[in-house]
C-alpha positions, -999 to 999 in steps of 0.1 A, spaced: -185 -60 -264 -181 -87 -240 -202 -83 -208 -198 -103 -177 -219 -101 -146 -212 -113 -110 -220 -106 -74 -189 -89 -65 -159 -74 -85 -126 -70 -65 -101 -43 -84 -67 -51 -72 -51 -85 -67 -23 -78 -38 -28 -90 -3 -60 -68 2 -78 -82 -29 -66 -117 -22 -79 -112 16 -113 -101 2 -113 -130 -23 -108 -155 6 -138 -143 26 -159 -140 -6 -149 -175 -15 -162 -186 20 -194 -165 18 -202 -185 -15 -208 -152 -37 -195 -151 -75 -168 -126 -78 -138 -119 -98 -103 -102 -88 -88 -83 -115 -52 -68 -115 -32 -50 -141 2 -71 -133 10 -102 -152 18 -123 -120 4 -122 -84 27 -104 -61 44 -84 -89 36 -51 -70 62 -64 -46 87 -79 -70 91 -44 -84 99 -27 -53 136 -22 -45 156 -55 -41 167 -51 -5 129 -44 7 118 -66 35 84 -63 54 88 -45 88 64 -70 104 79 -104 111 65 -136 96 42 -144 124 23 -110 117 27 -111 78 2 -137 67 -33 -137 53 -62 -156 69 -60 -194 64 -23 -198 51 5 -193 75 40 -178 61 67 -203 65 100 -195 79 113 -182 111 84 -165 128 106 -138 143 124 -129 112 113 -104 84 101 -118 50 119 -106 20 102 -89 -10 103 -118 -32 93 -144 -5 63 -124 2 55 -118 -34 59 -160 -40 36 -164 -7 8 -141 -23 9 -162 -53 9 -195 -35 -22 -179 -15 -41 -174 -47 -36 -210 -60 -42 -225 -28 -78 -211 -24 -83 -212 -60 -92 -177 -62 -106 -164 -95 -80 -139 -110 -78 -122 -141 -44 -109 -145 -29 -83 -170 -63 -65 -170 -67 -29 -160 -98 -12 -150 -97 21 -171 -134 31 -159 -155 26 -132 -191 37 -134 -225 33 -119 -253 21 -143 -281 18 -116 -292 17 -81 -272 -13 -74 -251 -20 -103 -218 -10 -114 -199 -12 -148 -160 -17 -150 -146 -11 -185 -115 -30 -191 -84 -20 -211 -92 -48 -235 -128 -32 -241 -147 -58 -223 -172 -47 -194 -177 -64 -160 -209 -57 -142 -213 -63 -107 -238 -56 -77 -209 -48 -54 -173 -34 -60 -143 -36 -37 -114 -17 -46 -85 -30 -32 -55 -11 -51 -39 -1 -16 -28 32 -2 5 34 -22 -5 39 -59 11 73 -71 44 83 -56 46 121 -48 70 141 -65 71 177 -52 72 209 -74 108 213 -61 118 187 -84 114 210 -114 142 230 -103 168 201 -108 185 204 -143 184 174 -168 216 162 -158 203 151 -124 184 116 -125 152 116 -106 139 85 -91 111 72 -65 111 48 -40 92 27 -65 115 31 -96 148 27 -73 161 -8 -75 196 -12 -61 228 8 -57 241 -9 -89 216 9 -109 225 44 -97 249 65 -115 280 75 -100 282 107 -79 264 122 -48 227 107 -39 202 128 -22 173 108 -7 144 129 4 121 115 29 132 98 59 104 74 64 112 36 65 117 32 26 137 65 27 159 54 54 165 18 40 175 32 5 200 56 20 213 29 43 221 6 14 234 35 -10 258 46 17 282 20 7 284 27 -29 278 63 -32 280 95 -13 246 97 3 226 124 19 191 119 35 170 149 38 148 148 67 110 162 72 89 163 103 106 147 136 105 108 134 98 86 162 110 51 160 101 24 184 124 -4 195 123 -37 174 121 -60 206 110 -54 240 119 -78 267 129 -103 239 94 -100 222 87 -85 190 73 -49 194 42 -59 172 34 -85 198 33 -58 225 12 -33 202 -13 -63 195 -12 -73 233 -20 -37 245 -45 -31 219 -29 -2 203 -32 -17 166 -69 -19 171 -73 20 180 -96 37 158 -83 65 138 -102 93 157 -94 79 192 -71 97 214 -45 69 210 -52 66 173 -47 105 165 -14 104 187 -1 73 167 -12 89 133 8 120 145 39 101 153 38 79 123 64 57 141 80 26 126 106 1 140 140 10 145 159 -19 128 192 -1 129 177 28 112 180 55 138 200 86 129 231 75 148 229 42 129 226 58 96 255 83 103 277 53 113 269 39 79 281 70 64 248 86 56 249 126 59 217 137 73 205 172 61 175 194 69 144 198 48 150 203 12 135 235 2 149 244 -33 167 230 -62 188 248 -90 204 228 -117 223 202 -99 224 219 -65 200 210 -36 192 238 -13 183 229 23 162 247 49 193 259 70 207 273 38 233 247 31 237 233 -3 251 201 -21 259 190 -54 237 158 -65 237 135 -94 207 117 -85 177 124 -63 153 96 -49 120 108 -38 102 91 -8 78 115 5 46 94 2 19 87 -23 -14 98 -34 -44 79 -45 -50 72 -85 -86 79 -86 -94 94 -121 -107 59 -134 -135 60 -107 -160 82 -126 -188 80 -98 -202 111 -84 -196 112 -44 -169 85 -47 -138 111 -43 -129 143 -32 -99 164 -44 -85 132 -60 -89 111 -29 -110 82 -22 -140 89 4 -148 62 29 -157 56 66 -138 22 76 -140 11 41 -176 19 32 -180 45 5 -206 72 5 -215 54 -27 -239 24 -18 -223 -10 -29 -187 5 -31 -162 -6 -7 -126 -4 1 -100 -31 18 -63 -21 24 -65 15 30 -41 33 55 -58 35 88 -92 20 73 -101 10 108 -69 11 126 -31 10 125 -31 -26 114 -54 -17 83 -24 -11 61 -4 -39 72 -7 -75 63 -15 -83 97 -48 -61 96 -61 -64 61 -76 -102 66 -98 -87 94 -107 -55 74 -116 -79 44 -137 -99 67 -159 -71 81 -164 -57 45 -176 -91 32 -200 -96 60 -214 -61 53 -220 -71 17 -234 -106 29 -259 -89 51 -272 -65 23 -275 -98 1 -294 -115 28 -317 -84 33 -323 -86 -6 -333 -119 -2 -358 -114 25 -370 -81 6 -380 -99 -28 -372 -135 -24 -344 -134 -50 -307 -137 -46 -286 -115 -66 -279 -127 -102 -252 -151 -103 -229 -155 -133 
């Protein structure tokens, strides 16, 4: 069995993993980024075709490399995927693609072992999990009430209106993705959007400036999760109104419905007692962590990863790219670079402490 040793293993090669790699490269540590995808950026290429980021290009770049094009406009799915591929190449980040970590264990006080799907093992003194906060789409138990004739998709498996069977479509979940999907489906299918908690949308531009410019200027993107402002922002869970308000969706032909509460065969039953026949349901109600592969006591609770600002209770284990890891920007491209920098600086602090303690650096591969 092949065993490779290094200072840091980064699990996940999306924007969070690449940002971590950028700072690890600058720190001079030996590291490797592993990702299950065949190509950098594939996690974006596999999303629905019309997807765009909801931050403009000026706020959608990783450290050290600007994203070309109009700074005020929004990068497309494929454009951003290609940018990530260029980023990895520009900084010669060590990547091992088509490689999945199937088990992560702790083998000693400061040593981790990652078993790969090809049977090889990587040992590292520190591990950064950068798999992001959007891992496994949630499909509520209500889904079991729909019959076999109803096609069920998620925001991850939906691609385009042309790939949806004819007949009425119900999109469940009115977050940014749910509204985008409903809006584009409405021109091709009778489309309903089941709402949930009241949503607050903020204007796309204020006084000619991107709302993200204002949020950054006012420091709102840097508010800690447990601060008064942070708690209010998390509760509101607002996103930009890019012609996705309820009135705009209704003008496009989307029928807004109350919360979905029950399903029976091909019938959707809503909170107010109304019903609708559907042929396709698209679930866009959130995500959960996939943590079963992390077999380390204290690293998870109830299936969710445990951390404080990206630091796990398990010494030597870190995260980058978690929603609200440090603030609202953490799950956005604009914030992941700073979070990665902080995590790498903490790793370097431990590294330098180890040198001072015993006069030896970590083992280098």
